C-alpha positions as CSV (number, residue, x, y, z in Angstrom):
1,M,0.0,0.0,0.0
2,L,2.9,2.4,-0.4
3,L,1.2,3.8,-3.5
4,I,-1.5,5.5,-1.5
5,L,0.5,6.9,1.4
6,S,2.1,10.0,-0.1
7,L,-0.2,12.0,-2.4
8,G,0.8,15.5,-1.5
9,G,3.3,17.8,-3.0
10,T,5.0,17.7,-6.4
11,M,6.4,14.4,-7.5
12,P,9.3,13.8,-9.9
13,D,8.3,12.3,-13.3
14,S,9.8,9.0,-12.5
15,S,7.7,8.7,-9.4
16,I,4.5,9.4,-11.3
17,S,5.6,6.9,-13.9
18,Q,6.1,4.2,-11.3
19,R,2.8,5.0,-9.6
20,L,0.9,4.8,-12.9
21,A,2.6,1.6,-13.9
22,S,1.6,0.0,-10.5
23,L,-2.1,0.9,-10.8
24,P,-3.1,-2.2,-12.8
25,S,-1.7,-4.5,-10.2
26,L,-3.9,-3.0,-7.4
27,S,-7.1,-4.8,-6.3
28,K,-10.4,-3.1,-6.6
29,P,-10.6,-2.5,-2.8
30,A,-7.1,-0.8,-3.0
31,L,-8.3,1.3,-5.9
32,C,-11.4,2.3,-4.0
33,E,-9.2,3.4,-1.1
34,L,-6.9,5.4,-3.5
35,W,-10.1,7.0,-5.0
36,R,-11.2,8.1,-1.6
37,Q,-7.9,9.7,-0.9
38,L,-7.8,11.5,-4.3
39,F,-11.4,12.6,-4.6
40,K,-12.4,12.9,-0.9
41,R,-15.6,10.8,-1.6
42,E,-16.7,7.3,-2.2
43,P,-16.3,5.9,-5.7
44,P,-19.5,5.2,-7.6
45,P,-20.9,1.8,-6.4
46,E,-20.9,0.0,-9.7
47,I,-17.9,1.4,-11.4
48,R,-15.8,-1.1,-13.3
49,K,-12.1,-1.6,-12.3
50,D,-10.8,-0.6,-15.8
51,L,-12.7,2.7,-15.8
52,M,-11.6,3.4,-12.2
53,L,-8.0,2.8,-13.3
54,R,-8.3,5.4,-16.0
55,I,-9.9,8.0,-13.8
56,V,-7.4,7.5,-11.0
57,A,-4.5,7.7,-13.4
58,H,-5.9,10.9,-14.8
59,R,-6.2,12.4,-11.3
60,L,-2.7,11.4,-10.4
61,Q,-1.4,13.1,-13.5
62,E,-3.4,16.2,-12.8
63,Q,-1.9,16.5,-9.3
64,A,1.7,16.0,-10.5
């Protein structure tokens, strides 16, 4: 769960690349937790994992 512990501040490009590369290996519950941290709300109840991955990846890049 190291991926979801440090979300604040600016991150070097290599860090973002590593985080993005690790997203597909996360379980859906882990993605849901990351979603909560990034969006400060619950994910939509029936969202598919593949769509969640894309949205989370987009948000991580926005915050970089």
